[in-house]
C-alpha positions as CSV (number, residue, x, y, z in Angstrom):
1,Q,-16.3,55.8,-7.2
2,V,-14.2,55.6,-4.0
3,H,-10.7,56.8,-3.8
4,L,-8.4,55.4,-1.1
5,V,-5.1,57.0,-0.1
6,E,-2.6,55.2,2.2
7,S,0.2,56.8,4.1
8,G,2.6,56.0,6.9
9,G,4.8,53.4,5.3
10,G,8.6,53.6,5.4
11,L,11.8,52.0,6.6
12,V,12.1,50.8,10.2
13,H,14.4,48.6,12.1
14,A,13.3,45.3,13.5
15,G,11.4,45.7,16.7
16,G,10.1,49.1,15.6
17,S,6.6,50.4,14.9
18,L,4.8,52.1,12.1
19,R,1.2,53.4,11.8
20,L,-0.5,53.3,8.5
21,S,-3.5,55.4,7.6
22,C,-6.0,55.0,4.9
23,T,-8.6,57.7,4.0
24,A,-11.5,57.1,1.7
25,S,-13.1,59.8,-0.4
26,G,-15.8,60.0,-3.0
27,R,-18.9,57.8,-2.8
28,T,-18.1,56.2,0.5
29,S,-21.6,55.3,1.6
30,S,-21.1,51.7,0.5
31,S,-17.6,51.4,2.0
32,V,-18.6,50.4,5.5
33,A,-15.6,48.0,5.8
34,M,-12.0,48.8,5.4
35,G,-9.2,46.3,5.3
36,W,-5.5,46.0,5.1
37,F,-3.7,43.5,2.9
38,R,0.0,43.1,2.2
39,Q,1.9,41.6,-0.7
40,V,5.4,40.7,-1.6
41,P,6.5,40.2,-5.2
42,G,5.7,36.8,-6.5
43,E,3.2,36.0,-3.7
44,E,-0.5,36.3,-3.3
45,R,-2.0,39.3,-1.5
46,E,-2.3,38.4,2.2
47,F,-5.0,39.6,4.6
48,V,-3.9,41.5,7.6
49,A,-6.9,43.1,9.3
50,A,-10.3,44.7,8.7
51,I,-12.7,46.9,10.5
52,S,-16.3,47.9,10.2
53,L,-16.6,51.7,10.2
54,V,-20.2,51.3,11.3
55,N,-19.9,49.3,14.5
56,G,-16.1,49.2,15.0
57,G,-16.0,45.4,14.8
58,T,-12.5,44.1,13.8
59,Y,-11.1,41.0,12.3
60,S,-7.4,40.3,12.2
61,S,-5.1,37.6,10.8
62,H,-3.8,35.2,13.4
63,S,-0.3,35.9,12.2
64,V,-0.3,39.6,13.2
65,Q,-3.1,39.9,15.8
66,D,-0.7,40.1,18.7
67,R,1.3,42.9,17.1
68,F,-1.0,44.8,14.8
69,T,-4.1,46.7,15.8
70,I,-6.6,48.1,13.4
71,S,-8.8,51.1,14.3
72,G,-11.0,53.5,12.5
73,D,-12.6,56.9,12.4
74,N,-16.1,56.7,10.8
75,A,-16.5,60.5,10.6
76,K,-13.3,60.8,8.6
77,N,-13.7,57.6,6.6
78,T,-10.2,56.6,7.8
79,A,-8.7,53.4,9.0
80,F,-5.4,53.0,10.8
81,L,-3.1,50.1,11.2
82,Q,-0.8,50.3,14.2
83,M,2.1,47.8,13.7
84,N,4.4,47.0,16.6
85,S,7.3,44.7,17.0
86,L,7.9,44.6,13.3
87,T,10.1,41.9,11.8
88,P,11.8,41.6,8.4
89,E,9.0,39.2,7.5
90,D,6.6,42.1,7.7
91,T,8.3,43.7,4.7
92,A,5.7,44.2,2.0
93,T,3.5,46.6,0.1
94,Y,0.5,47.3,2.3
95,Y,-2.8,47.9,0.5
96,C,-5.9,49.5,1.9
97,A,-9.3,48.3,0.6
98,S,-12.9,49.1,1.1
99,G,-16.1,47.3,0.6
100,P,-19.6,46.5,1.9
101,V,-18.5,43.8,4.4
102,V,-15.6,42.9,6.7
103,A,-13.8,40.0,5.2
104,G,-10.5,38.3,5.0
105,V,-10.3,37.7,1.3
106,P,-9.5,40.3,-1.4
107,D,-12.4,39.6,-3.7
108,K,-14.9,40.9,-1.1
109,Y,-13.5,44.4,-1.4
110,E,-14.4,46.8,-4.2
111,H,-11.9,49.5,-4.0
112,W,-8.2,49.5,-3.5
113,G,-5.5,52.0,-2.7
114,Q,-2.2,52.2,-4.5
115,G,-0.3,50.7,-1.6
116,T,2.4,51.9,0.7
117,Q,5.8,50.2,1.1
118,V,6.8,48.9,4.5
119,T,10.4,47.8,4.8
120,V,11.8,46.3,8.0
121,S,15.6,45.9,8.3
122,S,17.2,43.3,10.5
């Protein structure tokens, strides 16, 4: 079993920045990819970005790739999401996920964190 813990969410004004962290523990040998998704009530979970902790390769949604940057620390089984120039439309619960491959769809990930709330005020 893999346990994921997110941190770094909060309330920020439009134009501000936040940095989310996600650390995996437990049987992490199969969790070579870590991804970030976000979800607002009543909508589907949306892919944000993903990274391979093995080779550092990244994959980001076109909607955020100019503002958000994903990075990782393989030794610490941790992924980060640096979010800049935030807008109210970025308000959502952000979920960390881990799995065997970097992918942009939720069903490719095996383990999920509880989520961290990001609220951007106008």
